[in-house]
py3Dmol code that shows the C-alpha trace and the ligand (Angstrom):
import py3Dmol

protein = """\
ATOM      1  CA  MET A   1     -89.212  38.536  30.803  1.00  0.00           C
ATOM      2  CA  ARG A   2     -88.140  38.806  27.197  1.00  0.00           C
ATOM      3  CA  LEU A   3     -85.838  35.730  27.713  1.00  0.00           C
ATOM      4  CA  ARG A   4     -88.787  33.696  29.125  1.00  0.00           C
ATOM      5  CA  LEU A   5     -91.171  34.777  26.309  1.00  0.00           C
ATOM      6  CA  GLY A   6     -88.487  33.794  23.830  1.00  0.00           C
ATOM      7  CA  PHE A   7     -88.048  30.400  25.459  1.00  0.00           C
ATOM      8  CA  ILE A   8     -91.723  29.666  25.413  1.00  0.00           C
ATOM      9  CA  VAL A   9     -91.859  30.674  21.766  1.00  0.00           C
ATOM     10  CA  ILE A  10     -88.956  28.307  21.002  1.00  0.00           C
ATOM     11  CA  MET A  11     -90.403  25.415  22.769  1.00  0.00           C
ATOM     12  CA  LEU A  12     -93.773  25.878  21.072  1.00  0.00           C
ATOM     13  CA  VAL A  13     -92.028  25.743  17.755  1.00  0.00           C
ATOM     14  CA  ILE A  14     -90.039  22.605  18.679  1.00  0.00           C
ATOM     15  CA  LEU A  15     -92.837  20.710  20.435  1.00  0.00           C
ATOM     16  CA  SER A  16     -95.616  21.465  17.789  1.00  0.00           C
ATOM     17  CA  GLY A  17     -93.271  20.227  14.974  1.00  0.00           C
ATOM     18  CA  CYS A  18     -93.372  16.873  13.306  1.00  0.00           C
ATOM     19  CA  ALA A  19     -90.258  14.824  12.722  1.00  0.00           C
ATOM     20  CA  ALA A  20     -89.884  14.386   8.954  1.00  0.00           C
ATOM     21  CA  PRO A  21     -87.429  12.349   7.119  1.00  0.00           C
ATOM     22  CA  ALA A  22     -85.022  14.332   4.831  1.00  0.00           C
ATOM     23  CA  ALA A  23     -85.937  14.795   1.293  1.00  0.00           C
ATOM     24  CA  ASP A  24     -83.850  11.689   0.439  1.00  0.00           C
ATOM     25  CA  GLY A  25     -85.715   9.593   3.028  1.00  0.00           C
ATOM     26  CA  ARG A  26     -82.700   9.491   5.463  1.00  0.00           C
ATOM     27  CA  ILE A  27     -83.337   9.828   9.192  1.00  0.00           C
ATOM     28  CA  ARG A  28     -82.620  13.255  10.625  1.00  0.00           C
ATOM     29  CA  VAL A  29     -80.196  13.238  13.666  1.00  0.00           C
ATOM     30  CA  VAL A  30     -79.032  16.197  15.583  1.00  0.00           C
ATOM     31  CA  ALA A  31     -75.730  15.793  17.555  1.00  0.00           C
ATOM     32  CA  THR A  32     -74.378  18.623  19.598  1.00  0.00           C
ATOM     33  CA  THR A  33     -70.618  18.073  19.809  1.00  0.00           C
ATOM     34  CA  GLY A  34     -68.073  16.943  17.209  1.00  0.00           C
ATOM     35  CA  PRO A  35     -67.113  13.822  19.020  1.00  0.00           C
ATOM     36  CA  ILE A  36     -70.795  12.706  19.204  1.00  0.00           C
ATOM     37  CA  GLY A  37     -71.187  13.512  15.501  1.00  0.00           C
ATOM     38  CA  ASP A  38     -68.158  11.444  14.721  1.00  0.00           C
ATOM     39  CA  ILE A  39     -69.805   8.345  16.310  1.00  0.00           C
ATOM     40  CA  VAL A  40     -73.019   8.971  14.445  1.00  0.00           C
ATOM     41  CA  GLN A  41     -71.122   9.338  11.128  1.00  0.00           C
ATOM     42  CA  ALA A  42     -69.213   6.228  11.651  1.00  0.00           C
ATOM     43  CA  LEU A  43     -72.144   4.018  12.801  1.00  0.00           C
ATOM     44  CA  ALA A  44     -74.943   5.338  10.605  1.00  0.00           C
ATOM     45  CA  GLY A  45     -73.074   7.014   7.616  1.00  0.00           C
ATOM     46  CA  GLU A  46     -75.620   7.253   4.638  1.00  0.00           C
ATOM     47  CA  ARG A  47     -78.540   6.155   6.692  1.00  0.00           C
ATOM     48  CA  VAL A  48     -78.954   9.457   8.421  1.00  0.00           C
ATOM     49  CA  ALA A  49     -78.882  13.151   7.632  1.00  0.00           C
ATOM     50  CA  LEU A  50     -76.617  14.377  10.465  1.00  0.00           C
ATOM     51  CA  ARG A  51     -76.452  17.912  11.773  1.00  0.00           C
ATOM     52  CA  THR A  52     -73.593  18.624  14.200  1.00  0.00           C
ATOM     53  CA  MET A  53     -74.525  21.848  16.076  1.00  0.00           C
ATOM     54  CA  LEU A  54     -71.246  22.887  17.466  1.00  0.00           C
ATOM     55  CA  GLY A  55     -68.660  23.364  14.718  1.00  0.00           C
ATOM     56  CA  PRO A  56     -64.856  23.948  15.139  1.00  0.00           C
ATOM     57  CA  GLY A  57     -63.953  26.603  17.738  1.00  0.00           C
ATOM     58  CA  ILE A  58     -67.461  26.686  19.248  1.00  0.00           C
ATOM     59  CA  ASP A  59     -67.571  26.691  23.076  1.00  0.00           C
ATOM     60  CA  PRO A  60     -70.287  24.279  24.282  1.00  0.00           C
ATOM     61  CA  HIS A  61     -70.496  25.727  27.774  1.00  0.00           C
ATOM     62  CA  THR A  62     -71.776  29.129  26.561  1.00  0.00           C
ATOM     63  CA  TYR A  63     -73.512  28.152  23.325  1.00  0.00           C
ATOM     64  CA  VAL A  64     -77.178  29.082  22.938  1.00  0.00           C
ATOM     65  CA  ALA A  65     -79.408  27.686  20.067  1.00  0.00           C
ATOM     66  CA  THR A  66     -79.707  29.663  16.867  1.00  0.00           C
ATOM     67  CA  GLU A  67     -82.914  29.823  14.893  1.00  0.00           C
ATOM     68  CA  SER A  68     -81.680  27.300  12.307  1.00  0.00           C
ATOM     69  CA  ASP A  69     -80.665  24.923  15.226  1.00  0.00           C
ATOM     70  CA  LEU A  70     -84.254  25.092  16.589  1.00  0.00           C
ATOM     71  CA  PHE A  71     -85.705  24.200  13.147  1.00  0.00           C
ATOM     72  CA  ALA A  72     -83.246  21.279  12.912  1.00  0.00           C
ATOM     73  CA  LEU A  73     -84.278  20.090  16.476  1.00  0.00           C
ATOM     74  CA  GLN A  74     -87.930  20.481  15.402  1.00  0.00           C
ATOM     75  CA  GLU A  75     -87.423  18.085  12.432  1.00  0.00           C
ATOM     76  CA  ALA A  76     -85.055  15.639  14.095  1.00  0.00           C
ATOM     77  CA  ARG A  77     -86.025  12.005  14.760  1.00  0.00           C
ATOM     78  CA  LEU A  78     -83.200  11.731  17.253  1.00  0.00           C
ATOM     79  CA  ILE A  79     -81.180  14.235  19.268  1.00  0.00           C
ATOM     80  CA  LEU A  80     -77.820  13.274  20.868  1.00  0.00           C
ATOM     81  CA  TYR A  81     -76.170  15.573  23.352  1.00  0.00           C
ATOM     82  CA  ASN A  82     -73.217  15.216  25.811  1.00  0.00           C
ATOM     83  CA  GLY A  83     -75.075  16.156  29.009  1.00  0.00           C
ATOM     84  CA  LEU A  84     -73.407  16.327  32.505  1.00  0.00           C
ATOM     85  CA  HIS A  85     -74.079  20.173  32.025  1.00  0.00           C
ATOM     86  CA  LEU A  86     -71.713  20.547  29.247  1.00  0.00           C
ATOM     87  CA  GLU A  87     -74.217  22.306  26.950  1.00  0.00           C
ATOM     88  CA  ALA A  88     -75.524  24.597  29.832  1.00  0.00           C
ATOM     89  CA  GLY A  89     -77.190  27.033  27.491  1.00  0.00           C
ATOM     90  CA  LEU A  90     -79.150  24.288  25.830  1.00  0.00           C
ATOM     91  CA  SER A  91     -80.202  22.264  28.962  1.00  0.00           C
ATOM     92  CA  ARG A  92     -83.785  23.789  29.257  1.00  0.00           C
ATOM     93  CA  VAL A  93     -84.399  23.010  25.544  1.00  0.00           C
ATOM     94  CA  PHE A  94     -83.422  19.344  26.021  1.00  0.00           C
ATOM     95  CA  THR A  95     -85.287  19.035  29.361  1.00  0.00           C
ATOM     96  CA  ALA A  96     -88.421  20.237  27.762  1.00  0.00           C
ATOM     97  CA  ILE A  97     -88.004  18.004  24.725  1.00  0.00           C
ATOM     98  CA  ASN A  98     -87.598  15.121  26.932  1.00  0.00           C
ATOM     99  CA  ARG A  99     -90.644  16.155  29.006  1.00  0.00           C
ATOM    100  CA  SER A 100     -92.766  16.200  25.809  1.00  0.00           C
ATOM    101  CA  GLY A 101     -91.705  12.693  24.824  1.00  0.00           C
ATOM    102  CA  ARG A 102     -92.059  13.696  21.195  1.00  0.00           C
ATOM    103  CA  ILE A 103     -88.353  13.297  20.132  1.00  0.00           C
ATOM    104  CA  PRO A 104     -85.878  11.131  21.949  1.00  0.00           C
ATOM    105  CA  ALA A 105     -82.970  13.302  23.280  1.00  0.00           C
ATOM    106  CA  ILE A 106     -80.270  11.179  24.767  1.00  0.00           C
ATOM    107  CA  ALA A 107     -77.403  12.487  26.947  1.00  0.00           C
ATOM    108  CA  VAL A 108     -74.778  10.088  25.779  1.00  0.00           C
ATOM    109  CA  ALA A 109     -72.005  10.934  28.274  1.00  0.00           C
ATOM    110  CA  GLU A 110     -74.438  10.162  31.028  1.00  0.00           C
ATOM    111  CA  ALA A 111     -74.294   6.576  29.987  1.00  0.00           C
ATOM    112  CA  VAL A 112     -70.759   6.477  31.587  1.00  0.00           C
ATOM    113  CA  PRO A 113     -71.083   4.717  34.990  1.00  0.00           C
ATOM    114  CA  GLU A 114     -71.127   7.074  37.889  1.00  0.00           C
ATOM    115  CA  ALA A 115     -68.112   5.389  39.488  1.00  0.00           C
ATOM    116  CA  LEU A 116     -66.003   6.357  36.462  1.00  0.00           C
ATOM    117  CA  LEU A 117     -67.077  10.018  36.526  1.00  0.00           C
ATOM    118  CA  LEU A 118     -64.908  12.763  38.123  1.00  0.00           C
ATOM    119  CA  ARG A 119     -66.585  15.256  40.494  1.00  0.00           C
ATOM    120  CA  TRP A 120     -67.007  18.928  39.267  1.00  0.00           C
ATOM    121  CA  GLU A 121     -66.483  20.160  42.855  1.00  0.00           C
ATOM    122  CA  GLU A 122     -65.450  18.122  45.890  1.00  0.00           C
ATOM    123  CA  GLY A 123     -68.402  16.632  47.659  1.00  0.00           C
ATOM    124  CA  ASP A 124     -71.274  17.559  45.186  1.00  0.00           C
ATOM    125  CA  LYS A 125     -72.968  15.156  42.848  1.00  0.00           C
ATOM    126  CA  VAL A 126     -72.323  17.210  39.642  1.00  0.00           C
ATOM    127  CA  TYR A 127     -69.712  15.588  37.340  1.00  0.00           C
ATOM    128  CA  ASP A 128     -67.114  16.788  34.877  1.00  0.00           C
ATOM    129  CA  PRO A 129     -68.591  16.524  31.454  1.00  0.00           C
ATOM    130  CA  HIS A 130     -65.332  16.183  29.329  1.00  0.00           C
ATOM    131  CA  VAL A 131     -65.375  12.403  29.252  1.00  0.00           C
ATOM    132  CA  TRP A 132     -64.593  12.061  25.565  1.00  0.00           C
ATOM    133  CA  HIS A 133     -60.943  12.909  26.301  1.00  0.00           C
ATOM    134  CA  ASP A 134     -60.565   9.258  27.672  1.00  0.00           C
ATOM    135  CA  PRO A 135     -61.382   6.706  24.880  1.00  0.00           C
ATOM    136  CA  GLN A 136     -61.951   4.038  27.638  1.00  0.00           C
ATOM    137  CA  ARG A 137     -64.755   6.035  29.138  1.00  0.00           C
ATOM    138  CA  TRP A 138     -66.107   7.164  25.743  1.00  0.00           C
ATOM    139  CA  ARG A 139     -66.889   3.683  24.858  1.00  0.00           C
ATOM    140  CA  TYR A 140     -70.046   3.976  26.895  1.00  0.00           C
ATOM    141  CA  ALA A 141     -71.088   6.908  24.832  1.00  0.00           C
ATOM    142  CA  VAL A 142     -70.533   4.871  21.635  1.00  0.00           C
ATOM    143  CA  GLU A 143     -72.909   2.057  23.026  1.00  0.00           C
ATOM    144  CA  ALA A 144     -75.392   4.742  23.863  1.00  0.00           C
ATOM    145  CA  VAL A 145     -75.423   6.150  20.368  1.00  0.00           C
ATOM    146  CA  ARG A 146     -75.685   2.616  18.978  1.00  0.00           C
ATOM    147  CA  ASP A 147     -78.686   1.683  21.129  1.00  0.00           C
ATOM    148  CA  ALA A 148     -80.335   5.114  20.272  1.00  0.00           C
ATOM    149  CA  LEU A 149     -79.882   4.488  16.553  1.00  0.00           C
ATOM    150  CA  ILE A 150     -81.310   0.958  16.747  1.00  0.00           C
ATOM    151  CA  ALA A 151     -84.365   2.297  18.729  1.00  0.00           C
ATOM    152  CA  VAL A 152     -85.320   4.820  15.935  1.00  0.00           C
ATOM    153  CA  ASP A 153     -84.159   2.677  13.017  1.00  0.00           C
ATOM    154  CA  PRO A 154     -84.556  -1.016  14.014  1.00  0.00           C
ATOM    155  CA  ALA A 155     -84.047  -2.038  10.340  1.00  0.00           C
ATOM    156  CA  GLY A 156     -80.385  -0.931  10.578  1.00  0.00           C
ATOM    157  CA  SER A 157     -79.702  -2.683  13.706  1.00  0.00           C
ATOM    158  CA  ALA A 158     -77.210  -5.244  12.255  1.00  0.00           C
ATOM    159  CA  ILE A 159     -75.341  -2.396  10.601  1.00  0.00           C
ATOM    160  CA  TYR A 160     -75.223  -0.360  13.801  1.00  0.00           C
ATOM    161  CA  ARG A 161     -73.964  -3.463  15.740  1.00  0.00           C
ATOM    162  CA  GLN A 162     -71.258  -4.310  13.282  1.00  0.00           C
ATOM    163  CA  ARG A 163     -70.005  -0.735  12.950  1.00  0.00           C
ATOM    164  CA  SER A 164     -70.063  -0.082  16.604  1.00  0.00           C
ATOM    165  CA  GLU A 165     -67.874  -3.099  17.139  1.00  0.00           C
ATOM    166  CA  GLN A 166     -65.450  -1.718  14.643  1.00  0.00           C
ATOM    167  CA  TYR A 167     -65.543   1.800  16.200  1.00  0.00           C
ATOM    168  CA  LEU A 168     -64.893   0.382  19.653  1.00  0.00           C
ATOM    169  CA  ALA A 169     -61.967  -1.614  18.244  1.00  0.00           C
ATOM    170  CA  GLU A 170     -60.619   1.632  16.791  1.00  0.00           C
ATOM    171  CA  LEU A 171     -60.922   3.395  20.191  1.00  0.00           C
ATOM    172  CA  GLN A 172     -59.003   0.571  21.787  1.00  0.00           C
ATOM    173  CA  ALA A 173     -56.196   0.965  19.265  1.00  0.00           C
ATOM    174  CA  LEU A 174     -56.171   4.775  19.652  1.00  0.00           C
ATOM    175  CA  ASP A 175     -55.925   4.332  23.365  1.00  0.00           C
ATOM    176  CA  ALA A 176     -52.884   2.211  23.047  1.00  0.00           C
ATOM    177  CA  GLU A 177     -51.378   4.584  20.613  1.00  0.00           C
ATOM    178  CA  LEU A 178     -51.860   7.666  22.739  1.00  0.00           C
ATOM    179  CA  ARG A 179     -50.546   5.660  25.747  1.00  0.00           C
ATOM    180  CA  ALA A 180     -47.295   4.918  23.896  1.00  0.00           C
ATOM    181  CA  LEU A 181     -46.852   8.601  22.804  1.00  0.00           C
ATOM    182  CA  ALA A 182     -47.457   9.792  26.503  1.00  0.00           C
ATOM    183  CA  GLY A 183     -44.752   7.449  27.732  1.00  0.00           C
ATOM    184  CA  GLN A 184     -42.216   9.680  25.916  1.00  0.00           C
ATOM    185  CA  ILE A 185     -42.819  12.414  28.527  1.00  0.00           C
ATOM    186  CA  PRO A 186     -40.407  12.167  31.387  1.00  0.00           C
ATOM    187  CA  PRO A 187     -42.035  11.774  34.902  1.00  0.00           C
ATOM    188  CA  GLU A 188     -40.930  15.374  36.075  1.00  0.00           C
ATOM    189  CA  ARG A 189     -42.479  17.003  32.975  1.00  0.00           C
ATOM    190  CA  ARG A 190     -45.905  15.434  33.363  1.00  0.00           C
ATOM    191  CA  ILE A 191     -47.851  18.687  34.175  1.00  0.00           C
ATOM    192  CA  LEU A 192     -50.437  19.837  31.588  1.00  0.00           C
ATOM    193  CA  VAL A 193     -51.446  23.493  32.013  1.00  0.00           C
ATOM    194  CA  THR A 194     -54.423  24.610  29.928  1.00  0.00           C
ATOM    195  CA  ALA A 195     -56.906  27.531  29.780  1.00  0.00           C
ATOM    196  CA  HIS A 196     -59.988  25.803  31.124  1.00  0.00           C
ATOM    197  CA  ASP A 197     -60.158  22.433  33.114  1.00  0.00           C
ATOM    198  CA  ALA A 198     -61.199  20.135  30.298  1.00  0.00           C
ATOM    199  CA  PHE A 199     -58.452  17.459  30.529  1.00  0.00           C
ATOM    200  CA  GLN A 200     -58.887  15.727  33.881  1.00  0.00           C
ATOM    201  CA  TYR A 201     -60.054  12.493  32.265  1.00  0.00           C
ATOM    202  CA  PHE A 202     -57.183  12.778  29.770  1.00  0.00           C
ATOM    203  CA  GLY A 203     -54.722  13.271  32.498  1.00  0.00           C
ATOM    204  CA  GLN A 204     -56.024  10.325  34.478  1.00  0.00           C
ATOM    205  CA  ALA A 205     -55.894   8.138  31.347  1.00  0.00           C
ATOM    206  CA  TYR A 206     -52.352   9.036  30.389  1.00  0.00           C
ATOM    207  CA  GLY A 207     -50.682   9.953  33.653  1.00  0.00           C
ATOM    208  CA  LEU A 208     -50.527  13.703  33.503  1.00  0.00           C
ATOM    209  CA  ARG A 209     -51.374  16.172  36.345  1.00  0.00           C
ATOM    210  CA  VAL A 210     -53.688  18.751  34.893  1.00  0.00           C
ATOM    211  CA  GLU A 211     -53.950  22.320  36.025  1.00  0.00           C
ATOM    212  CA  ALA A 212     -56.142  25.059  34.411  1.00  0.00           C
ATOM    213  CA  VAL A 213     -56.527  28.771  34.825  1.00  0.00           C
ATOM    214  CA  GLN A 214     -60.349  28.505  34.548  1.00  0.00           C
ATOM    215  CA  GLY A 215     -62.700  25.884  36.031  1.00  0.00           C
ATOM    216  CA  ILE A 216     -64.514  23.049  34.298  1.00  0.00           C
ATOM    217  CA  SER A 217     -66.950  25.595  32.658  1.00  0.00           C
ATOM    218  CA  THR A 218     -65.852  28.602  30.800  1.00  0.00           C
ATOM    219  CA  ALA A 219     -68.949  30.416  31.976  1.00  0.00           C
ATOM    220  CA  SER A 220     -67.112  32.160  34.896  1.00  0.00           C
ATOM    221  CA  GLU A 221     -64.185  34.460  34.403  1.00  0.00           C
ATOM    222  CA  ALA A 222     -60.649  33.590  35.573  1.00  0.00           C
ATOM    223  CA  SER A 223     -59.546  36.015  38.387  1.00  0.00           C
ATOM    224  CA  ALA A 224     -56.186  37.586  38.984  1.00  0.00           C
ATOM    225  CA  ALA A 225     -55.784  35.185  41.944  1.00  0.00           C
ATOM    226  CA  ASP A 226     -56.244  32.103  39.447  1.00  0.00           C
ATOM    227  CA  ILE A 227     -53.579  33.643  37.087  1.00  0.00           C
ATOM    228  CA  ARG A 228     -51.256  34.183  40.037  1.00  0.00           C
ATOM    229  CA  ALA A 229     -51.632  30.587  41.407  1.00  0.00           C
ATOM    230  CA  LEU A 230     -51.048  29.117  38.016  1.00  0.00           C
ATOM    231  CA  THR A 231     -47.957  31.272  37.386  1.00  0.00           C
ATOM    232  CA  GLU A 232     -46.455  30.137  40.832  1.00  0.00           C
ATOM    233  CA  LEU A 233     -47.005  26.507  39.781  1.00  0.00           C
ATOM    234  CA  VAL A 234     -45.426  27.019  36.368  1.00  0.00           C
ATOM    235  CA  VAL A 235     -42.413  28.869  37.720  1.00  0.00           C
ATOM    236  CA  ALA A 236     -41.935  26.451  40.820  1.00  0.00           C
ATOM    237  CA  ASN A 237     -42.040  23.417  38.521  1.00  0.00           C
ATOM    238  CA  ARG A 238     -40.029  24.997  35.692  1.00  0.00           C
ATOM    239  CA  ILE A 239     -42.702  23.920  33.318  1.00  0.00           C
ATOM    240  CA  PRO A 240     -41.446  24.312  29.770  1.00  0.00           C
ATOM    241  CA  ALA A 241     -44.817  24.680  27.931  1.00  0.00           C
ATOM    242  CA  ILE A 242     -48.458  25.631  28.536  1.00  0.00           C
ATOM    243  CA  PHE A 243     -51.314  25.306  26.085  1.00  0.00           C
ATOM    244  CA  VAL A 244     -54.103  27.444  24.558  1.00  0.00           C
ATOM    245  CA  GLU A 245     -57.376  25.942  23.387  1.00  0.00           C
ATOM    246  CA  THR A 246     -59.205  26.479  20.063  1.00  0.00           C
ATOM    247  CA  SER A 247     -62.556  27.197  21.739  1.00  0.00           C
ATOM    248  CA  VAL A 248     -61.339  29.437  24.504  1.00  0.00           C
ATOM    249  CA  SER A 249     -59.612  32.932  24.411  1.00  0.00           C
ATOM    250  CA  PRO A 250     -55.828  32.683  24.711  1.00  0.00           C
ATOM    251  CA  ARG A 251     -55.798  35.723  27.003  1.00  0.00           C
ATOM    252  CA  THR A 252     -55.416  33.875  30.346  1.00  0.00           C
ATOM    253  CA  ILE A 253     -52.682  31.534  29.132  1.00  0.00           C
ATOM    254  CA  GLU A 254     -50.832  34.669  27.734  1.00  0.00           C
ATOM    255  CA  ALA A 255     -51.237  36.397  31.107  1.00  0.00           C
ATOM    256  CA  VAL A 256     -49.535  33.376  32.756  1.00  0.00           C
ATOM    257  CA  GLN A 257     -46.764  33.495  30.228  1.00  0.00           C
ATOM    258  CA  SER A 258     -46.101  37.107  30.900  1.00  0.00           C
ATOM    259  CA  ALA A 259     -46.203  36.707  34.554  1.00  0.00           C
ATOM    260  CA  ALA A 260     -43.911  33.779  34.580  1.00  0.00           C
ATOM    261  CA  ARG A 261     -41.512  35.741  32.345  1.00  0.00           C
ATOM    262  CA  ALA A 262     -41.659  38.630  34.941  1.00  0.00           C
ATOM    263  CA  ALA A 263     -40.734  36.120  37.640  1.00  0.00           C
ATOM    264  CA  GLY A 264     -37.709  35.016  35.563  1.00  0.00           C
ATOM    265  CA  HIS A 265     -39.044  31.837  33.957  1.00  0.00           C
ATOM    266  CA  GLU A 266     -39.493  31.572  30.235  1.00  0.00           C
ATOM    267  CA  VAL A 267     -42.566  29.279  29.399  1.00  0.00           C
ATOM    268  CA  ARG A 268     -43.510  28.665  25.799  1.00  0.00           C
ATOM    269  CA  VAL A 269     -47.104  28.327  24.549  1.00  0.00           C
ATOM    270  CA  GLY A 270     -46.729  24.680  23.446  1.00  0.00           C
ATOM    271  CA  GLY A 271     -49.593  24.922  20.800  1.00  0.00           C
ATOM    272  CA  GLU A 272     -53.282  24.732  20.461  1.00  0.00           C
ATOM    273  CA  LEU A 273     -55.340  21.983  21.953  1.00  0.00           C
ATOM    274  CA  TYR A 274     -58.920  20.899  20.961  1.00  0.00           C
ATOM    275  CA  SER A 275     -60.511  20.868  24.359  1.00  0.00           C
ATOM    276  CA  ASP A 276     -64.290  21.216  23.489  1.00  0.00           C
ATOM    277  CA  SER A 277     -64.616  21.132  19.757  1.00  0.00           C
ATOM    278  CA  LEU A 278     -63.032  19.169  16.839  1.00  0.00           C
ATOM    279  CA  GLY A 279     -60.952  20.961  14.207  1.00  0.00           C
ATOM    280  CA  ASP A 280     -61.892  21.861  10.621  1.00  0.00           C
ATOM    281  CA  PRO A 281     -63.743  18.919   9.037  1.00  0.00           C
ATOM    282  CA  ASP A 282     -61.132  18.718   6.233  1.00  0.00           C
ATOM    283  CA  GLY A 283     -58.162  19.008   8.610  1.00  0.00           C
ATOM    284  CA  PRO A 284     -56.254  16.413  10.604  1.00  0.00           C
ATOM    285  CA  ALA A 285     -58.234  17.232  13.799  1.00  0.00           C
ATOM    286  CA  GLY A 286     -61.560  17.073  12.072  1.00  0.00           C
ATOM    287  CA  THR A 287     -62.376  13.580  13.368  1.00  0.00           C
ATOM    288  CA  TYR A 288     -62.442  12.382  17.060  1.00  0.00           C
ATOM    289  CA  ALA A 289     -59.316  10.151  16.487  1.00  0.00           C
ATOM    290  CA  GLY A 290     -57.519  12.957  14.731  1.00  0.00           C
ATOM    291  CA  MET A 291     -58.288  15.448  17.450  1.00  0.00           C
ATOM    292  CA  MET A 292     -57.072  13.157  20.200  1.00  0.00           C
ATOM    293  CA  ARG A 293     -53.904  12.441  18.256  1.00  0.00           C
ATOM    294  CA  HIS A 294     -53.273  16.031  17.620  1.00  0.00           C
ATOM    295  CA  ASN A 295     -53.644  16.819  21.301  1.00  0.00           C
ATOM    296  CA  MET A 296     -51.245  14.177  22.480  1.00  0.00           C
ATOM    297  CA  GLN A 297     -48.638  14.907  19.714  1.00  0.00           C
ATOM    298  CA  THR A 298     -48.725  18.629  20.563  1.00  0.00           C
ATOM    299  CA  ILE A 299     -48.357  17.908  24.259  1.00  0.00           C
ATOM    300  CA  VAL A 300     -45.556  15.436  23.791  1.00  0.00           C
ATOM    301  CA  ALA A 301     -43.645  17.631  21.392  1.00  0.00           C
ATOM    302  CA  ALA A 302     -43.806  20.618  23.796  1.00  0.00           C
ATOM    303  CA  LEU A 303     -43.114  18.748  27.064  1.00  0.00           C
ATOM    304  CA  ALA A 304     -40.899  15.757  26.121  1.00  0.00           C
ATOM    305  CA  PRO A 305     -37.717  17.120  24.521  1.00  0.00           C
ATOM    306  CA  ALA A 306     -34.765  17.125  26.976  1.00  0.00           C
ATOM    307  CA  GLY A 307     -33.214  20.536  27.689  1.00  0.00           C
ATOM    308  CA  SER A 308     -36.071  22.604  26.774  1.00  0.00           C
ATOM    309  CA  ASP A 309     -36.288  24.304  30.134  1.00  0.00           C
TER     310      ASP A 309
END
"""
ligand_1 = """\
1
ZN
Zn -65.059 22.479 28.558
"""
view = py3Dmol.view(width=600, height=400)
view.addModel(protein, "pdb")
view.setStyle({"model": 0}, {"cartoon": {"style": "trace"}})
view.addModel(ligand_1, "xyz")
view.setStyle({"model": 1}, {"stick": {}})
view.zoomTo()
view.show()
């Protein structure tokens, strides 16, 4: 009951507000995730006052809005979120905002054609939201952000078009660079084991089989059976390294590591991957391209060297 009342109060605050430009006249834009914020920053730069809700290390699956998020949403001219149930704890807020028609709230990952989406579970119509891990699929999100910016700020349309062309060219170059790096991993080492199932698009793009302890969302706990199944896979394939994630507890990956050791196979933790958030804004993984590069370099360094098993 308390939750329901809280939700009603929240929605009254958001829906009764009035989108105001920032003090310096810039357009207020709220993006949920770092990869979306990266697109907005590149396309709009100084034209917008951008707030990215989910900072480094924040898990979008379980995130709920803070009071200051709600004020930012209330004042926004444009809200950009991933969608496909990534931000599960915010979905009611976005649904209500969309119903009100007061502020456009666009699910940019839902611009990816359905035929290119991977299913969450076999047979159902819910899709894996982690599409940004494939730059080719992420192109559609860039176009969705471009179109959304043009709709709220038509005066900037030439700028948004020109910068989006450049951003898409950079995505293309990044994809080629990552493909070349991935080519260094020998075929028998192409198994990526992570804490939660965020890398299926990445694996499909770069030829890696992906296995995770937890499912696509972090909302449900990994079971002892999940740990056991992953350990068997690691031991059977003599996998040299498995990976923790910056937005997920390392506990389950460490459990697989100790269980593999008990079964006589030494598996290293190959490093930290950015599954669902970018790194520190001033660090090398603080941009989308930097994050993708970090992930691939970390994976290649841990899986590629000969004789490491
Ligand atoms: Zn995730």
